[in-house]
N, C-alpha and C positions, 0 to 999 in steps of 0.2 A: 327571712331577719336581715336581709339587704332594707325591706322599705323600713323597718324599725330602725337602723342603724340611722340611716336618713334623715327620720323623723328627730330623733336621740339628737343628733351633728347639727341641725338646720337650727338657724337661726329666727323665732318668730317676731314679728313689730309688737309692738305692744298695745294693749287695746285703746281704743280713741280717747281722747279727752273724757267725751262725757260717758265712756263705759268706767274709766275709772272712777270719776266722780259719784257712779252708781254703787260701784264696790264701796268704795272708799264710806261711804251712809250706811251701805249691810255692812262693813265691819263695823261699823260708829255700834247699829244698833246690836248685832250679834256678842258684843261686849257689855253694852253698855243697861241692855233691857234685860232685866232679871228673870222673868221666865224662861226665856230663851238663851240667855249665859248656864242657867242652870244645864244646859241638858249638853250646850256645844261646851262649856268648859273641859269635861273628857279629853277633850283635843291635847290642852295643856297639859291635864297630866300625863295621858302618853308622854310627850317632849319632857316634862318634867322628870320621871321616873326615869325612862330612857335616858337621859343624862346622867344620871347619876349611876344608870350601869354602867355608860360608855367611858365615864373618867374610871367608875371601880378598874374596871376594865384595863385601861390604858396605864393605871397606877398599880397594877399588879395583883389586885385583890383578885379571889373567885367569884365571880358572880355565880350563885345559887338559887336564884327567883326574884320573878316579879312581881306582886299583887295590885291590880287597880279594882278600886270598891265603887261599888254606885254611885256612893256620899262623894265620890272628885275626892276620893283620897285616894293613895295610892303607899306601897311597901315598896323598896327594893333592899335587899339582901345581898351583902358578900362575905367573906371571909378572909382576915386577914390584920393584920396589926390592928387593935379598938383606937390606936391614935395614933400621933405622925402624919405627916403631910399628904400620904396619899389618902388616909380617910378623911383628912379637913378637904381635899379637892374634891374629895368625891360627895362631901356633904354641901358644898358650895355650887357644885353643880346643878342643885336641881332647881333651884328659883332661878339660875341663870341661862341652863338651858334653852327652854322657848326665845326667849328674847337674843340668844346665840344663832342658835337654831333659823329661826325669823332674820338676821340679818343675815347667816349667808344668804337665803337664799334670795332675800333684796338684791345682795351683789350677784349673782346668778343671772335674775332674772335683766338686773341692768346690762348685762351682757348681753341677753336675749333667750336666753337657754330656757325657755319654759316648759317643756316637756320634757327633757335633759331632769330637771329638776323634781318632775311629776315621778318621773321614772326611779330617780333616785332616792324619794320618799317611800316608793313601794319597794324596794329593796330591804332598805333601814325599819320598817316597820316587818317586813321578813323576817329579818334576825329578832327583831323584838319579840317578834311570837313565841319562838324558840325559848324566849326566856320566862314568856308566862305561866303562872302557876296558879290560877284559879279560873270558874269558868265565865264568871263576868267579865274578867280581862280580857279571856278569849274571846270572848264577842264583840266586846270594846274596839279590839284591836283588829279583828274579821271585817267589822262593820266598815268602819273608817280605809280602812286598806279596801274592803269592797269598792267604797265609793271612788277614791284614787283609780283605782282599776278602770272604774268604766269612762270615769272622766277622760283616760288618758287612752281607753284603747278604742271608746265610738265616737265621742263627741269630736268638733269640727276645733282646727286648731284658734280660732279665733274662742273660742269656750273652752280650752283647756288655758289659754294663755289667763284669760282672766278670772277661773280657777284658781290659779298658782300665785297670783298677784292677791285674792281673798283669802290663801292659805297664809301666805307668808306678811299682811297685815294684820291680820286675824295673831298671832303668834305675837308678833313685835307690840301691839296695845295689848294681847290679853296679857302677858308677863308682865307690866307695871299694877294693873289690878289685882293678879294673883299675889303680887310682892302687898299690897295694901288689905288684902283679906287677912293674910297672915298677920299682919300688926293687928288685925283689929279683933281675930282671932285669940292672940296673947295677950290683945287688954283684959276681954274678956276673962283670962286665967284657963282658956282652952288649949292656948299653945304649948305648953310647957316641956314636950319633947319633939318639937318643931326643928326643922335645920339649923336654925338662926340659933335656937339654945344650947341644940347638941354640941354648936360652934365653940360657944360661948364656956361650957362646960372643957371644951377639950383645950381650947388656948386661953380662954381666963380675960377675953374681950367682949364688955356686952354683949346681948342677945342684941337691944335693941342699934347696936352700930352695926353689925351686921344686917340688920334688915334697912339698915339706912345702903352700907353696902348694894344692897340686894337691888334697892328703887334708882340709884344714882347711875349702874350697870344698866339693869332694862331700860331704864330712860333714854340713856346716853345712844342705847341700842335701837330703841324706836326713832331717835331724831337721826341717825344717820343714814337708817333703813328709811325711811320719809326721803331722806337727801337722796339716797342712792335708784329711787323709785317714781318718784315723784316728778321729775323732772319733765314726763313727755306731759303735765298739767300745764306744762307754761303757756300756750295758746289759748290757753280758757281764765287763767290768772292776770284780771284786769292790770294794767299798768297806769301811772297817776304821773307821768312827765309830763 
């Protein structure tokens, strides 16, 4: 336990500039290459539904379960008033969740606590696991959690730090893409029950404006997250003075 605590509270150096560039390229491939994106998008769904559940609990609603599906959709069910600030906040949290989690992770990484970040993620996954109500969701969270645990427990400090950066940048970059998919789905008429449309029903604000809010917040989180974590690349960025 003493060794674990030392690892949790120790400051890990950021990966080298070349490694960070490689991580950035890998992140871009994960988010933009469709065959790979279909496989890793489930991580975004886990963050999305986890954010719904977290905000529902904070808003005083009773969380009754979370389901994750093989098509990367999900469902979070909570009991409480069907309208009002708590329900609005719960609906808002889904598409903003991955970006906010990524931004928080970027801040932690900027302070050098990569291992603490991974252990915090494991704890969050354990709490989420208690709310999963279907077998595919159970398998998804367990598989993701096992991957994080393996890196946290057995990998070297350098690999742990690189993995933490990969997860952070993935969430930051994937969040705007998920919002883009939402709007494309709405244009095809397949998103009539989306978070944006439910928000429109509750507030009277058009769904497209809610999509624009999602886009603005996730893009801002991406830019600030880059600001927090990219300074380590500065020796590799050419200057023109």
